[in-house]
C-alpha positions in Angstrom: -7.9 8.7 -3.0 -5.6 8.3 0.5 -2.6 6.1 0.5 -4.7 3.4 2.3 -7.0 2.9 -1.3 -4.3 3.2 -3.2 -2.4 0.2 -1.9 -5.5 -1.7 -1.3 -6.6 -1.5 -5.0 -3.0 -2.2 -5.9 -3.1 -5.3 -4.0 -6.8 -6.6 -5.5 -5.3 -5.7 -9.1 -2.7 -7.9 -8.5 -4.6 -10.8 -7.2 -2.9 -10.5 -3.8 -4.2 -11.4 -0.3 -3.9 -9.2 2.5 -1.7 -11.9 4.2 0.8 -12.5 1.0 1.4 -8.7 0.8 2.1 -8.4 4.5 4.7 -11.2 4.3 6.1 -9.8 1.8 6.4 -6.4 3.3 7.5 -8.0 7.2 4.2 -6.5 8.9 1.3 -7.8 10.4 -1.9 -8.9 8.3 -3.5 -6.7 10.9 -1.3 -3.4 10.4 -1.9 -3.7 7.0 -5.7 -3.9 7.2 -5.2 -1.1 9.4 -3.2 0.9 6.4 -5.5 -0.2 3.7 -8.4 1.0 5.8 -7.3 4.4 6.4 -6.9 3.7 10.3 -3.2 4.6 10.3 -2.2 7.7 9.0 1.7 7.4 9.6 3.6 5.0 7.1 7.3 4.1 7.1 9.0 5.2 4.3 10.8 1.9 4.0 7.2 0.1 4.1 6.7 2.5 1.0 9.9 1.9 -0.3 9.0 -2.0 -0.2 5.3 -1.2 -1.8 6.8 0.7 -4.8 8.7 -1.9 -5.6 6.3 -4.8 -5.3 3.4 -3.1 -7.3 6.7 -1.5 -9.5 5.0 2.0 -9.0 6.8 5.3 -8.4 6.0 6.8 -5.0 4.5 9.5 -6.7 1.6 7.3 -7.4 1.3 7.7 -4.1 1.5 11.7 -3.7 0.3 13.3 -6.7 -3.6 12.8 -6.6 -3.7 14.5 -9.6 -2.8 12.0 -12.0 -4.5 9.4 -10.5 -8.2 10.3 -10.4 
Protein backbone atom coordinates (compact mmCIF):
# COMPACT_ATOMS: atom_id res chain seq x y z
CA UNK A 1 0.00 0.00 0.00
CA UNK A 2 1.46 3.35 -0.98
CA UNK A 3 1.76 6.44 1.19
CA UNK A 4 -1.16 8.23 -0.45
CA UNK A 5 -3.51 5.33 0.19
CA UNK A 6 -2.42 5.17 3.82
CA UNK A 7 -3.04 8.89 4.25
CA UNK A 8 -6.47 8.53 2.66
CA UNK A 9 -7.37 5.63 4.96
CA UNK A 10 -6.26 7.55 8.04
CA UNK A 11 -8.24 10.57 6.92
CA UNK A 12 -11.39 8.59 6.21
CA UNK A 13 -11.12 6.66 9.48
CA UNK A 14 -11.16 9.99 11.32
CA UNK A 15 -14.02 11.31 9.14
CA UNK A 16 -11.92 14.26 7.97
CA UNK A 17 -12.55 15.77 4.55
CA UNK A 18 -9.74 16.39 2.10
CA UNK A 19 -10.39 20.12 2.41
CA UNK A 20 -10.12 20.06 6.21
CA UNK A 21 -6.93 18.01 6.20
CA UNK A 22 -5.39 20.14 3.47
CA UNK A 23 -6.11 23.26 5.53
CA UNK A 24 -4.49 21.70 8.60
CA UNK A 25 -1.45 20.79 6.52
CA UNK A 26 -1.24 24.17 4.82
CA UNK A 27 -1.55 22.75 1.32
CA UNK A 28 -4.16 22.97 -1.43
CA UNK A 29 -6.94 20.38 -1.50
CA UNK A 30 -5.88 19.55 -5.04
CA UNK A 31 -2.37 18.75 -3.82
CA UNK A 32 -3.72 16.42 -1.15
CA UNK A 33 -5.87 14.73 -3.79
CA UNK A 34 -2.80 14.15 -5.95
CA UNK A 35 -0.95 12.65 -2.98
CA UNK A 36 -3.83 10.35 -2.03
CA UNK A 37 -4.24 9.17 -5.64
CA UNK A 38 -0.54 8.38 -5.95
CA UNK A 39 0.03 11.03 -8.59
CA UNK A 40 2.68 12.72 -6.43
CA UNK A 41 5.63 10.46 -5.67
CA UNK A 42 7.73 12.91 -3.65
CA UNK A 43 6.35 14.21 -0.38
CA UNK A 44 8.22 16.75 1.72
CA UNK A 45 9.50 15.40 5.05
CA UNK A 46 8.00 18.34 6.94
CA UNK A 47 4.61 17.57 5.42
CA UNK A 48 4.95 13.93 6.46
CA UNK A 49 5.84 15.07 9.97
CA UNK A 50 2.62 17.13 10.12
CA UNK A 51 0.59 14.15 8.87
CA UNK A 52 2.13 11.90 11.52
CA UNK A 53 1.29 14.39 14.25
CA UNK A 54 -2.29 14.93 13.08
CA UNK A 55 -3.00 11.20 12.95
CA UNK A 56 -0.74 10.28 15.87
CA UNK A 57 1.21 7.69 13.92
CA UNK A 58 4.91 7.04 13.64
CA UNK A 59 6.69 7.67 10.35
CA UNK A 60 7.35 3.92 10.23
CA UNK A 61 3.63 3.44 9.55
CA UNK A 62 4.31 4.83 6.08
CA UNK A 63 7.66 3.10 5.56
CA UNK A 64 7.27 -0.45 6.89
CA UNK A 65 4.98 -2.38 4.54
CA UNK A 66 5.15 -5.66 6.44
CA UNK A 67 3.60 -4.28 9.64
CA UNK A 68 0.48 -2.89 8.00
CA UNK A 69 -0.75 -5.43 5.47
